[in-house]
N, C-alpha and C positions, 0 to 999 in steps of 0.2 A: 503494500499499500504506499502511495506517494505520500510526502509532508503533507501537500495540499488537501488531499482525500482525508487523512487523518484528522486535519484541521477542521473541515466541513463536518465530519462525523462528530466532532467534539461540540461543534455549534449546533448541530441537530440535536443531540441529546440536551443541550442546556436549553433549546427552545421549547421543549415540552413542557417543562414547569412554568414557564413564563406565560405561554399561551394558555396554559390551564387557568389562569387568573382573569382572563378576558371573556365576559360572559355574555350570553345569547341577550340582545337588546331587549326582548320582550319577557322571556322565562326567568332571566337572572342566572340561569345556571350556566356552568362551563360550556363554551362550544366545543373543546375537546372531548369532555364525558358525554355530550350529546351527540358524539360522532357527525358533527357538522363541517369538521375540517377533512376535506376530501383529497387533499395533496398538500404535502410539506417536503419541500425539496432545497437543498443547499448545495451551491456549486461556485466555489473560489468566493465566497464570503457573500455571494448573492441569493437571497432568500425569496423563494417564490411559494406562495401560500393561496390555495383556492378553497373557500368555505361556501357549502352548499346548505341553504336554509329551506325548511319545508313550507314556508308561507311567503307571499310576495312582501317585499319590504323595501322597496325604491327610495322611500324618504328616510331609510335608516342606513342605507349602504355606506354613504360618506363617512358618516360618524364611526361606524364599525371598521371601516377600512383604515381610517386614521389611528382608531384605538390599537388595532393589531399591529400596524406599522410602528407606532410608538412603543409597543411592547416588546416588538422583536429586535428594534435598534437598541435596547438596552442590553443584549445580549453581546460579549465580546467576540469579535470576529467578524460580525454582521457589517458589511459595507453597505448594503442596499436592500431595499425590501419591495416586492411586487405582490399586492394583494388584490386578488379578484373575489367578490362576494356575489353570488348568484342564488336564484330561487328555483326551486323544482316543486310544483304542486302535483302529487300524486293521488289517484283514487283511494277513496277510504271505503271502509265497510258501510254495508246499507242493511235494510231489512233482510231478515234471512227470506231467501226464495224470490227476491225481486231483482231481476237481472240489470246491470248497469246500462246506460244510454251510452251508444256510440257517441264518439267525440264530446263527452261530457264527463270530467272526472269526478266532480262533486257537486251535489244539489244542495241547497241550502233554503230550506222553507222559512218564510217570514210571515208570521202567523198573529192573530189577536182572538181573543173571545168574542170581541164585540166590534162594529163599526165605529168609526169616528175618533180612534185614538192615534191617527198620524200612521199606521202601518204601511200604506202605499209609499207615502213620503219617505219612510225609513228605508223601504226596500229601495226605491229608486237611487236615493243618497249612499246606501251601503254599496251598490252595484257600483256606482261611479267612484268610490272611494277606494274599492278593491282594484278597478281599472287604473285609478292612478297611482296606486302601489305596483303596479307593473304585471296585474293578472290578465288573463283573457277572461272575459265575464259576459254573461248572457241573462237577461232578464225576460221572465216569463210573467205576464199577467194573467194569474188564474182565476181572477174575479170576473167569471162569465156574465153576471147579473149588471155588474157597475164597473166596468173596467175603466180605470183612469190613467194608466201609463202612458196611453198615446198622447194624452194633454200633457202630462207631467215631462215626458220626455222631447215634447215638441215634435210629434210625429204623425203623419196620416198618410192615407192611400194602402191601397190593396198591396200584399206582398208579391213580389216576383215569383214566377214559377219557371223553373228551366225544363222540366220533365213532363209537367201536367199534372204529377202526383204529390211532389213535394214542395215546400214554401221556403223561400229566402227571408232571413229575418232582416228586419230594418237594422240600421246601424247610424248611432248617434251618440256624440260623446265618448266614442270608443267602446260602446256597449251595444251588443246584439240584442235585439228586442223583439219579441213576438207578442201578439194581445188579439183577443177575438175583436176588440174595438177596432182593428184593421180592415176587418171582414164585414161588418155591418155599419149601417148609418149612424151617425153619432146620437141621433133622438130615437132610435129603434129600440123599443123594449124587448128583451129576451125572455118570452113568455115561454120557458122551457120546464120540464119536469125534471127531477134529479138524474135520472139516467141518461136523458139527452144532453143536460149540461155537462156529465161527466165525461161521456163519449168525446163531445166536443173539444173539452180540455185535454184529454189523452191525444187527439188528433193533433192539437196545436203543438202538444210537447213533442210527440214521437215522429211528427211529418215535417217538421222543421228542419231545416239543413244547418243545425247549430256547428260551428265551426271551431274545433280544438280548444273546447273551453275549460279553464281550471275551475271555474264556479259558475253554476247557473242558480240565479236568484229568483225563487218563485215566490210571487205576491200572492199568497193564499185569500181566498174568499174570508170574510169575518165570520165567526161562528165555529160551530162543531157539528153541523149536521151531517147528511148523507154525503154530500159532495167532498167536504173536507175529511171525511173519514175513508172515502173511497180512495183519495188523492193519497193519504198517509199510508194506504195499504198497497197500492199500487205503483206509484211513484217511487224511484230508487232515491231517498233521502239520505243525506250523509248526517244532516243534522236540522234542527228548528231554532229560529230566534223569535222569542215571543216579546210583542210591543204591548205594553199598557201604558195608562196614565196612572198617577197615585190615586186617582178617586177609587173610592171602596167597589163601587159597582162595576168598574173596569178591571179592578183587580180580582172581585168574584168570578167574572167570565173568563178572565185569563187563567185562572186556575184550572178550569174546565178544559181550555186548551192544552194545557201541561199534560192533564191526565190523560187526554185524547193520545198525545203522542207517547206517552209512556205504555199505554195500552198496546200500541202496534209496534213498539219497539225502536222508536225514533229518538236518538239522544237529543236533548235540549243543550243547546250551546250557550243559551244565556237570555236573560231579560234585560230589555231596553226599556227605560222607564222616559216617555214621551211627555212634553208639557208639563216637566216637573216643576219649574219655576217660571214666573214672568218678572221680567226687569223693566220697569217704565223707562220709555226711550226720551222722556222729558226731563225726570227728577231723579232716575236711578232708584227707586224705590223697588225693593224686592218683595215678591209677595207669592205665595204657594198657593194658587187658585185652586187647584183641585187636590189639595192635600200635600203633606210632606213625607217623603221616604217610603211610601206604600211599596214601590218596587223593590226596593232594598230589602224590607222586611220580608215580602214575598220569596225574593231570592233565598234568604237566610231559612225561612221556613222549608223550601222544597229542596236545600243544599245545592242550588244553581247558581251559576255565576251571574254576578250582577255587570252587565257590559258597559253601562254609562247611562247618564241622565242628558236629555236634550231639552232646551228651553221652550217655552210658549213664545215664538219670537215672529212677528208679522213678517220679517224679510223671507222665512222659511216657507210661509204660504205664499207669498207674492212671486217669489222665483220658482216655485213648483207650479203654480198656475200659469206660468208665463212660459214652461216648457224647458227651463234651464234650471235645474234643482241646484241647491245651495253649494255643493261640492264642485259643480261645474260653473255656477255663475260667480263664487266668490270663493275659489279655493284657498285663498290664505286668510279667510275670516275666522274668528273663533269657533262659530258654530260648525263650519267645515271641519275644523280641525277635532271637534268632539266626535263628528261622525267617522273621521279617518282612525279615532282612537277605538272605536267600536268595531270598525272593519278590521283592524288590526288584530283585536282580540278574537273576533270571530274566526279569522284566518288560522289563528294559533290552536283556537280550541279544534278546528277541523284537522290540523298539522298533528295533533296530539290524539285522535282517534285512532283505533285498530284500522290498518290498512286492508285494501281490498287486493288479495293474492289470486283472483280468479284467472287472471290473465296469465300466471305464472305456470299454470297447470296444462299440460299438453292434452290434445282432444284424443280420446281413446277411440280407435275403431277396432271393432271386432269381425274379423274376417273368417269365412269357413274355408279351411284348405280342402284340396282337391285330394 
């Protein structure tokens, strides 16, 4: 072994405990112990390091690369450091017996026990926030009777079809979008019984040509009726996000939604508390119009993660109504930052779920010998 090779070997050994001290920016656990460090090489004092995170983290990359570089440069013999931080989102386990969707690695249901709690606004901003972090994201408006995503995402017109059988999703703000609202007139009432609505929704889900999605956000209909239950049983859902307000009546219905997902084996990724507080734009007075900390208490009661609180803010409503939700309209705002924090927590929860290994198993064919 040459003296240079021996020197590089010493540097490599010294790097291990140093890198052990650099935490994952979301979990706080060591990147090394989490097996996020994919490659570590030293050649003539030049360190090359590749880190792979299981969730999208575009906003965290620069700080993490700087922290890893600074840590490595403390090791004697290190002359330069090249760090690459990348993300790879893989499929995770869904309900038993429900096959995954082609081109969709993970489906996240955004649900509420009742209407009027801001579920659709949360779903749209969650999709946009995940896309802003570098993920490939789709948004399915599953509210057959009251589709709102076309207006919120500023989209209209029938989807294009290339083969007469399947549909191409609309694309806006970097998110692939599909809704029954693209197929019917805006003022047309969907007077369908449950089985018809469920079938229409399954067609929207399975006959849309989703393209290489890390996450498909499904804006669920409010409530826990036949459509919601069928969706939870037939759609391969990685996990669900429950949206509520602090109001007691909303919390009562949100609990029913949690129970529904538990019964069909869908993990609850966490609770988002919407309209948690109102800050007067004129005087700055803070008021809990719908009650205080109800979502936090429910999260504690059910041992579910509390993903965050969002304010009752006029701009959120105005931006959603204008077709450009907050994360796209004002990405540097405090409210957009809250949505992005929720999105990162959701992505981390998905990454911590059991992985889906169905694609790893070979297809077994039995043939009869002659």
